[in-house]
TORKOL-4160 file (C-alpha; in steps of 0.2 Angstrom, whole numbers, padded with zeros to 4 digits, m for minus):
313
<pt num="1" X="1049" Y="m0353" Z="m0315"/>
<pt num="2" X="1066" Y="m0367" Z="m0309"/>
<pt num="3" X="1075" Y="m0364" Z="m0295"/>
<pt num="4" X="1089" Y="m0355" Z="m0303"/>
<pt num="5" X="1081" Y="m0341" Z="m0308"/>
<pt num="6" X="1072" Y="m0339" Z="m0291"/>
<pt num="7" X="1089" Y="m0338" Z="m0283"/>
<pt num="8" X="1098" Y="m0326" Z="m0297"/>
<pt num="9" X="1083" Y="m0315" Z="m0297"/>
<pt num="10" X="1082" Y="m0314" Z="m0275"/>
<pt num="11" X="1102" Y="m0311" Z="m0275"/>
<pt num="12" X="1099" Y="m0298" Z="m0289"/>
<pt num="13" X="1088" Y="m0288" Z="m0279"/>
<pt num="14" X="1097" Y="m0286" Z="m0260"/>
<pt num="15" X="1101" Y="m0270" Z="m0255"/>
<pt num="16" X="1110" Y="m0267" Z="m0239"/>
<pt num="17" X="1103" Y="m0256" Z="m0224"/>
<pt num="18" X="1115" Y="m0256" Z="m0209"/>
<pt num="19" X="1128" Y="m0265" Z="m0206"/>
<pt num="20" X="1124" Y="m0283" Z="m0205"/>
<pt num="21" X="1104" Y="m0282" Z="m0214"/>
<pt num="22" X="1102" Y="m0287" Z="m0231"/>
<pt num="23" X="1084" Y="m0289" Z="m0239"/>
<pt num="24" X="1075" Y="m0292" Z="m0256"/>
<pt num="25" X="1061" Y="m0294" Z="m0266"/>
<pt num="26" X="1052" Y="m0307" Z="m0278"/>
<pt num="27" X="1036" Y="m0305" Z="m0287"/>
<pt num="28" X="1028" Y="m0316" Z="m0302"/>
<pt num="29" X="1008" Y="m0318" Z="m0305"/>
<pt num="30" X="1006" Y="m0334" Z="m0292"/>
<pt num="31" X="1013" Y="m0323" Z="m0275"/>
<pt num="32" X="1026" Y="m0310" Z="m0271"/>
<pt num="33" X="1039" Y="m0314" Z="m0257"/>
<pt num="34" X="1050" Y="m0301" Z="m0246"/>
<pt num="35" X="1064" Y="m0306" Z="m0232"/>
<pt num="36" X="1077" Y="m0299" Z="m0222"/>
<pt num="37" X="1090" Y="m0305" Z="m0214"/>
<pt num="38" X="1105" Y="m0301" Z="m0204"/>
<pt num="39" X="1122" Y="m0305" Z="m0216"/>
<pt num="40" X="1135" Y="m0301" Z="m0206"/>
<pt num="41" X="1137" Y="m0310" Z="m0188"/>
<pt num="42" X="1148" Y="m0316" Z="m0172"/>
<pt num="43" X="1151" Y="m0332" Z="m0165"/>
<pt num="44" X="1138" Y="m0334" Z="m0150"/>
<pt num="45" X="1126" Y="m0323" Z="m0162"/>
<pt num="46" X="1109" Y="m0331" Z="m0173"/>
<pt num="47" X="1103" Y="m0328" Z="m0191"/>
<pt num="48" X="1086" Y="m0320" Z="m0190"/>
<pt num="49" X="1078" Y="m0324" Z="m0205"/>
<pt num="50" X="1060" Y="m0315" Z="m0210"/>
<pt num="51" X="1050" Y="m0321" Z="m0222"/>
<pt num="52" X="1035" Y="m0315" Z="m0230"/>
<pt num="53" X="1023" Y="m0322" Z="m0242"/>
<pt num="54" X="1008" Y="m0315" Z="m0249"/>
<pt num="55" X="0998" Y="m0328" Z="m0259"/>
<pt num="56" X="0981" Y="m0333" Z="m0253"/>
<pt num="57" X="0980" Y="m0348" Z="m0240"/>
<pt num="58" X="0997" Y="m0346" Z="m0234"/>
<pt num="59" X="0994" Y="m0353" Z="m0218"/>
<pt num="60" X="0998" Y="m0369" Z="m0229"/>
<pt num="61" X="1015" Y="m0359" Z="m0232"/>
<pt num="62" X="1029" Y="m0366" Z="m0224"/>
<pt num="63" X="1051" Y="m0371" Z="m0222"/>
<pt num="64" X="1066" Y="m0371" Z="m0215"/>
<pt num="65" X="1084" Y="m0366" Z="m0215"/>
<pt num="66" X="1100" Y="m0373" Z="m0216"/>
<pt num="67" X="1116" Y="m0366" Z="m0211"/>
<pt num="68" X="1134" Y="m0370" Z="m0219"/>
<pt num="69" X="1151" Y="m0365" Z="m0220"/>
<pt num="70" X="1156" Y="m0363" Z="m0237"/>
<pt num="71" X="1169" Y="m0377" Z="m0238"/>
<pt num="72" X="1159" Y="m0390" Z="m0229"/>
<pt num="73" X="1142" Y="m0399" Z="m0240"/>
<pt num="74" X="1136" Y="m0406" Z="m0222"/>
<pt num="75" X="1120" Y="m0393" Z="m0213"/>
<pt num="76" X="1128" Y="m0387" Z="m0197"/>
<pt num="77" X="1111" Y="m0384" Z="m0191"/>
<pt num="78" X="1096" Y="m0384" Z="m0197"/>
<pt num="79" X="1077" Y="m0375" Z="m0189"/>
<pt num="80" X="1062" Y="m0375" Z="m0196"/>
<pt num="81" X="1051" Y="m0359" Z="m0198"/>
<pt num="82" X="1035" Y="m0354" Z="m0186"/>
<pt num="83" X="1022" Y="m0343" Z="m0192"/>
<pt num="84" X="1019" Y="m0328" Z="m0185"/>
<pt num="85" X="1001" Y="m0318" Z="m0182"/>
<pt num="86" X="1002" Y="m0311" Z="m0198"/>
<pt num="87" X="0999" Y="m0322" Z="m0212"/>
<pt num="88" X="1011" Y="m0329" Z="m0221"/>
<pt num="89" X="1025" Y="m0322" Z="m0211"/>
<pt num="90" X="1037" Y="m0335" Z="m0206"/>
<pt num="91" X="1052" Y="m0330" Z="m0195"/>
<pt num="92" X="1068" Y="m0342" Z="m0193"/>
<pt num="93" X="1080" Y="m0340" Z="m0180"/>
<pt num="94" X="1097" Y="m0352" Z="m0180"/>
<pt num="95" X="1110" Y="m0354" Z="m0167"/>
<pt num="96" X="1127" Y="m0349" Z="m0170"/>
<pt num="97" X="1141" Y="m0358" Z="m0161"/>
<pt num="98" X="1152" Y="m0346" Z="m0150"/>
<pt num="99" X="1168" Y="m0358" Z="m0156"/>
<pt num="100" X="1165" Y="m0355" Z="m0173"/>
<pt num="101" X="1178" Y="m0345" Z="m0185"/>
<pt num="102" X="1179" Y="m0330" Z="m0198"/>
<pt num="103" X="1177" Y="m0333" Z="m0212"/>
<pt num="104" X="1160" Y="m0336" Z="m0226"/>
<pt num="105" X="1148" Y="m0346" Z="m0223"/>
<pt num="106" X="1127" Y="m0347" Z="m0232"/>
<pt num="107" X="1112" Y="m0351" Z="m0226"/>
<pt num="108" X="1099" Y="m0363" Z="m0237"/>
<pt num="109" X="1082" Y="m0357" Z="m0237"/>
<pt num="110" X="1067" Y="m0371" Z="m0242"/>
<pt num="111" X="1050" Y="m0366" Z="m0242"/>
<pt num="112" X="1033" Y="m0375" Z="m0247"/>
<pt num="113" X="1018" Y="m0366" Z="m0254"/>
<pt num="114" X="1003" Y="m0377" Z="m0252"/>
<pt num="115" X="1008" Y="m0393" Z="m0260"/>
<pt num="116" X="1017" Y="m0382" Z="m0276"/>
<pt num="117" X="1037" Y="m0388" Z="m0279"/>
<pt num="118" X="1046" Y="m0386" Z="m0264"/>
<pt num="119" X="1058" Y="m0367" Z="m0269"/>
<pt num="120" X="1076" Y="m0367" Z="m0261"/>
<pt num="121" X="1088" Y="m0355" Z="m0265"/>
<pt num="122" X="1106" Y="m0349" Z="m0252"/>
<pt num="123" X="1109" Y="m0331" Z="m0245"/>
<pt num="124" X="1128" Y="m0329" Z="m0241"/>
<pt num="125" X="1133" Y="m0325" Z="m0222"/>
<pt num="126" X="1148" Y="m0319" Z="m0215"/>
<pt num="127" X="1155" Y="m0323" Z="m0199"/>
<pt num="128" X="1166" Y="m0309" Z="m0191"/>
<pt num="129" X="1180" Y="m0312" Z="m0177"/>
<pt num="130" X="1177" Y="m0309" Z="m0160"/>
<pt num="131" X="1190" Y="m0314" Z="m0144"/>
<pt num="132" X="1181" Y="m0321" Z="m0128"/>
<pt num="133" X="1188" Y="m0318" Z="m0111"/>
<pt num="134" X="1196" Y="m0333" Z="m0103"/>
<pt num="135" X="1197" Y="m0335" Z="m0083"/>
<pt num="136" X="1201" Y="m0348" Z="m0070"/>
<pt num="137" X="1190" Y="m0354" Z="m0056"/>
<pt num="138" X="1197" Y="m0360" Z="m0040"/>
<pt num="139" X="1183" Y="m0369" Z="m0032"/>
<pt num="140" X="1183" Y="m0374" Z="m0014"/>
<pt num="141" X="1178" Y="m0392" Z="m0006"/>
<pt num="142" X="1159" Y="m0389" Z="m0008"/>
<pt num="143" X="1160" Y="m0383" Z="m0025"/>
<pt num="144" X="1171" Y="m0395" Z="m0031"/>
<pt num="145" X="1160" Y="m0409" Z="m0025"/>
<pt num="146" X="1145" Y="m0398" Z="m0033"/>
<pt num="147" X="1156" Y="m0399" Z="m0052"/>
<pt num="148" X="1162" Y="m0418" Z="m0048"/>
<pt num="149" X="1144" Y="m0425" Z="m0045"/>
<pt num="150" X="1139" Y="m0439" Z="m0057"/>
<pt num="151" X="1124" Y="m0446" Z="m0046"/>
<pt num="152" X="1111" Y="m0451" Z="m0053"/>
<pt num="153" X="1098" Y="m0437" Z="m0045"/>
<pt num="154" X="1111" Y="m0424" Z="m0054"/>
<pt num="155" X="1110" Y="m0434" Z="m0071"/>
<pt num="156" X="1094" Y="m0433" Z="m0070"/>
<pt num="157" X="1092" Y="m0414" Z="m0068"/>
<pt num="158" X="1104" Y="m0411" Z="m0084"/>
<pt num="159" X="1094" Y="m0422" Z="m0094"/>
<pt num="160" X="1076" Y="m0416" Z="m0090"/>
<pt num="161" X="1082" Y="m0399" Z="m0093"/>
<pt num="162" X="1089" Y="m0403" Z="m0110"/>
<pt num="163" X="1074" Y="m0413" Z="m0116"/>
<pt num="164" X="1063" Y="m0394" Z="m0111"/>
<pt num="165" X="1078" Y="m0385" Z="m0121"/>
<pt num="166" X="1077" Y="m0396" Z="m0135"/>
<pt num="167" X="1058" Y="m0394" Z="m0136"/>
<pt num="168" X="1050" Y="m0383" Z="m0153"/>
<pt num="169" X="1032" Y="m0379" Z="m0149"/>
<pt num="170" X="1029" Y="m0368" Z="m0164"/>
<pt num="171" X="1014" Y="m0360" Z="m0157"/>
<pt num="172" X="1022" Y="m0353" Z="m0143"/>
<pt num="173" X="1026" Y="m0334" Z="m0149"/>
<pt num="174" X="1024" Y="m0325" Z="m0134"/>
<pt num="175" X="1041" Y="m0311" Z="m0136"/>
<pt num="176" X="1037" Y="m0298" Z="m0150"/>
<pt num="177" X="1049" Y="m0285" Z="m0145"/>
<pt num="178" X="1069" Y="m0286" Z="m0140"/>
<pt num="179" X="1075" Y="m0294" Z="m0123"/>
<pt num="180" X="1077" Y="m0284" Z="m0109"/>
<pt num="181" X="1090" Y="m0286" Z="m0094"/>
<pt num="182" X="1083" Y="m0296" Z="m0080"/>
<pt num="183" X="1088" Y="m0284" Z="m0067"/>
<pt num="184" X="1093" Y="m0265" Z="m0065"/>
<pt num="185" X="1110" Y="m0268" Z="m0060"/>
<pt num="186" X="1124" Y="m0266" Z="m0075"/>
<pt num="187" X="1140" Y="m0274" Z="m0066"/>
<pt num="188" X="1146" Y="m0291" Z="m0074"/>
<pt num="189" X="1158" Y="m0303" Z="m0066"/>
<pt num="190" X="1157" Y="m0314" Z="m0080"/>
<pt num="191" X="1153" Y="m0314" Z="m0100"/>
<pt num="192" X="1147" Y="m0325" Z="m0112"/>
<pt num="193" X="1156" Y="m0337" Z="m0117"/>
<pt num="194" X="1170" Y="m0335" Z="m0106"/>
<pt num="195" X="1182" Y="m0349" Z="m0109"/>
<pt num="196" X="1185" Y="m0357" Z="m0092"/>
<pt num="197" X="1196" Y="m0368" Z="m0079"/>
<pt num="198" X="1189" Y="m0375" Z="m0064"/>
<pt num="199" X="1203" Y="m0377" Z="m0052"/>
<pt num="200" X="1198" Y="m0390" Z="m0038"/>
<pt num="201" X="1200" Y="m0391" Z="m0020"/>
<pt num="202" X="1209" Y="m0406" Z="m0025"/>
<pt num="203" X="1223" Y="m0402" Z="m0037"/>
<pt num="204" X="1213" Y="m0406" Z="m0052"/>
<pt num="205" X="1204" Y="m0397" Z="m0064"/>
<pt num="206" X="1193" Y="m0395" Z="m0081"/>
<pt num="207" X="1188" Y="m0384" Z="m0093"/>
<pt num="208" X="1171" Y="m0377" Z="m0099"/>
<pt num="209" X="1162" Y="m0362" Z="m0108"/>
<pt num="210" X="1150" Y="m0350" Z="m0100"/>
<pt num="211" X="1134" Y="m0350" Z="m0106"/>
<pt num="212" X="1127" Y="m0335" Z="m0100"/>
<pt num="213" X="1132" Y="m0318" Z="m0092"/>
<pt num="214" X="1134" Y="m0316" Z="m0073"/>
<pt num="215" X="1129" Y="m0301" Z="m0065"/>
<pt num="216" X="1137" Y="m0294" Z="m0048"/>
<pt num="217" X="1122" Y="m0293" Z="m0038"/>
<pt num="218" X="1118" Y="m0293" Z="m0019"/>
<pt num="219" X="1108" Y="m0309" Z="m0013"/>
<pt num="220" X="1090" Y="m0304" Z="m0012"/>
<pt num="221" X="1092" Y="m0293" Z="m0027"/>
<pt num="222" X="1075" Y="m0293" Z="m0040"/>
<pt num="223" X="1075" Y="m0303" Z="m0055"/>
<pt num="224" X="1065" Y="m0298" Z="m0067"/>
<pt num="225" X="1059" Y="m0309" Z="m0086"/>
<pt num="226" X="1069" Y="m0305" Z="m0099"/>
<pt num="227" X="1054" Y="m0307" Z="m0110"/>
<pt num="228" X="1035" Y="m0311" Z="m0109"/>
<pt num="229" X="1033" Y="m0331" Z="m0109"/>
<pt num="230" X="1030" Y="m0347" Z="m0101"/>
<pt num="231" X="1036" Y="m0352" Z="m0086"/>
<pt num="232" X="1042" Y="m0369" Z="m0092"/>
<pt num="233" X="1056" Y="m0376" Z="m0076"/>
<pt num="234" X="1055" Y="m0371" Z="m0056"/>
<pt num="235" X="1068" Y="m0382" Z="m0049"/>
<pt num="236" X="1082" Y="m0385" Z="m0035"/>
<pt num="237" X="1095" Y="m0390" Z="m0046"/>
<pt num="238" X="1111" Y="m0397" Z="m0040"/>
<pt num="239" X="1124" Y="m0386" Z="m0053"/>
<pt num="240" X="1113" Y="m0370" Z="m0054"/>
<pt num="241" X="1102" Y="m0370" Z="m0039"/>
<pt num="242" X="1084" Y="m0362" Z="m0037"/>
<pt num="243" X="1085" Y="m0360" Z="m0058"/>
<pt num="244" X="1069" Y="m0351" Z="m0070"/>
<pt num="245" X="1066" Y="m0357" Z="m0086"/>
<pt num="246" X="1055" Y="m0347" Z="m0099"/>
<pt num="247" X="1049" Y="m0352" Z="m0116"/>
<pt num="248" X="1046" Y="m0335" Z="m0126"/>
<pt num="249" X="1048" Y="m0342" Z="m0146"/>
<pt num="250" X="1049" Y="m0359" Z="m0153"/>
<pt num="251" X="1065" Y="m0364" Z="m0148"/>
<pt num="252" X="1071" Y="m0349" Z="m0137"/>
<pt num="253" X="1072" Y="m0350" Z="m0119"/>
<pt num="254" X="1081" Y="m0339" Z="m0107"/>
<pt num="255" X="1088" Y="m0345" Z="m0090"/>
<pt num="256" X="1091" Y="m0339" Z="m0071"/>
<pt num="257" X="1102" Y="m0348" Z="m0058"/>
<pt num="258" X="1107" Y="m0346" Z="m0043"/>
<pt num="259" X="1093" Y="m0339" Z="m0035"/>
<pt num="260" X="1090" Y="m0337" Z="m0018"/>
<pt num="261" X="1072" Y="m0337" Z="m0019"/>
<pt num="262" X="1057" Y="m0341" Z="m0034"/>
<pt num="263" X="1040" Y="m0334" Z="m0035"/>
<pt num="264" X="1033" Y="m0342" Z="m0051"/>
<pt num="265" X="1026" Y="m0359" Z="m0054"/>
<pt num="266" X="1027" Y="m0370" Z="m0067"/>
<pt num="267" X="1015" Y="m0366" Z="m0084"/>
<pt num="268" X="1011" Y="m0352" Z="m0077"/>
<pt num="269" X="1014" Y="m0334" Z="m0091"/>
<pt num="270" X="1023" Y="m0320" Z="m0085"/>
<pt num="271" X="1025" Y="m0303" Z="m0094"/>
<pt num="272" X="1041" Y="m0293" Z="m0099"/>
<pt num="273" X="1049" Y="m0284" Z="m0083"/>
<pt num="274" X="1038" Y="m0295" Z="m0071"/>
<pt num="275" X="1048" Y="m0300" Z="m0056"/>
<pt num="276" X="1049" Y="m0319" Z="m0055"/>
<pt num="277" X="1063" Y="m0321" Z="m0039"/>
<pt num="278" X="1075" Y="m0315" Z="m0029"/>
<pt num="279" X="1094" Y="m0317" Z="m0032"/>
<pt num="280" X="1105" Y="m0329" Z="m0022"/>
<pt num="281" X="1122" Y="m0340" Z="m0022"/>
<pt num="282" X="1113" Y="m0357" Z="m0023"/>
<pt num="283" X="1122" Y="m0372" Z="m0033"/>
<pt num="284" X="1138" Y="m0369" Z="m0037"/>
<pt num="285" X="1143" Y="m0351" Z="m0034"/>
<pt num="286" X="1157" Y="m0341" Z="m0027"/>
<pt num="287" X="1146" Y="m0326" Z="m0021"/>
<pt num="288" X="1130" Y="m0320" Z="m0024"/>
<pt num="289" X="1127" Y="m0317" Z="m0042"/>
<pt num="290" X="1113" Y="m0318" Z="m0056"/>
<pt num="291" X="1114" Y="m0329" Z="m0071"/>
<pt num="292" X="1109" Y="m0323" Z="m0085"/>
<pt num="293" X="1107" Y="m0338" Z="m0101"/>
<pt num="294" X="1099" Y="m0338" Z="m0117"/>
<pt num="295" X="1096" Y="m0355" Z="m0126"/>
<pt num="296" X="1091" Y="m0356" Z="m0144"/>
<pt num="297" X="1087" Y="m0374" Z="m0150"/>
<pt num="298" X="1096" Y="m0380" Z="m0137"/>
<pt num="299" X="1113" Y="m0368" Z="m0138"/>
<pt num="300" X="1116" Y="m0355" Z="m0129"/>
<pt num="301" X="1119" Y="m0340" Z="m0138"/>
<pt num="302" X="1123" Y="m0320" Z="m0134"/>
<pt num="303" X="1109" Y="m0315" Z="m0121"/>
<pt num="304" X="1114" Y="m0295" Z="m0128"/>
<pt num="305" X="1110" Y="m0302" Z="m0148"/>
<pt num="306" X="1091" Y="m0303" Z="m0143"/>
<pt num="307" X="1092" Y="m0286" Z="m0133"/>
<pt num="308" X="1098" Y="m0277" Z="m0148"/>
<pt num="309" X="1089" Y="m0288" Z="m0163"/>
<pt num="310" X="1074" Y="m0294" Z="m0163"/>
<pt num="311" X="1062" Y="m0304" Z="m0178"/>
<pt num="312" X="1052" Y="m0292" Z="m0188"/>
<pt num="313" X="1032" Y="m0294" Z="m0181"/>
C-alpha cells in the first residue's frame, strides 16, 4: 500500500465527536490501526494523538509526530510517541506555544512497525483564537534584585531546571487519568500565559510571560501533587524559592513554586493528591501564593487543559 492511499483511507473514515476530537480506522491483511486526536486547539494547549496498532509483536511499533503551520514547510515541534502498558498503544503529546496565531495547521505522523517501511500521513489542526491577560507588576528593591540577578548560582539553577524539563524518559508512564488542582483553593491571582511587564524599583522594566497559574492562598496552605509521578527536583532556588518538580509522563512535568516548606525528596514516588509541601512567599513573590506550572518537552502549556483532556490508556 502506498503512502498516498493510506493517507486518503484514513481521512475518509474520520468522524467527529464533541467539539474537538476526531478518530479514524484503517485495516489491512497485515494490521489494523485506530487513531484519535483533538483537531481544534487553543494557543497554549497540546495535541494528544493516540495510535492503537493491532499486529503481532507490536512492542516494535514506534513513531513520531511533527507539527506544522500550513504556510511553512519546516516543523515547529517534533515529539516521539511513547508506549503504554497496552501492547501496540502509542501516545504522543505535542506542546503548543501560547504565541501561536489562529489559523490552519497540521501534524505529520510517521510510524514504523518492526523493520517495515515507515508509514507517513497528515492530519489537519485548527488553531482557535484566544485572548490572554496583560498585567504590570511593580517590584520592590528586594524583588528587583532577584529578577535582575545574573549570578553564577542563578544561572546554574536555571540550567539544571531546563536540563530536567528537556529530559524524555520513555518508561516514565506514571499518570493515567486527568490532573487535579494542587490546592483546594479556587481564587486565582494570575493566569496562564499572562503577558507581564515587571516595573523595577530603579525605574527600568522588562517584559515576560507567566508560565503557570497563581493561586492566592495564605502561607502554610497544603499543596498536593496534581498527578502521580516521580519527584525530580526539590530545591530552594533564587527566583522561584522552595520549588518542586514532578515527572508524570515522558517529557511532561508539573512545577510548584514559592513554597514555605517541602515534604518530599528527589527520587520519591508520589501519588495524585498526596501532600508535597506548604505554600509560601519564597523567592520572587509579591505575597503568599502558589505558582503551579506544567511543562511539556520544556514548553509551558495550560494546566487547565490537562485537567480536562487526557490520553486514553
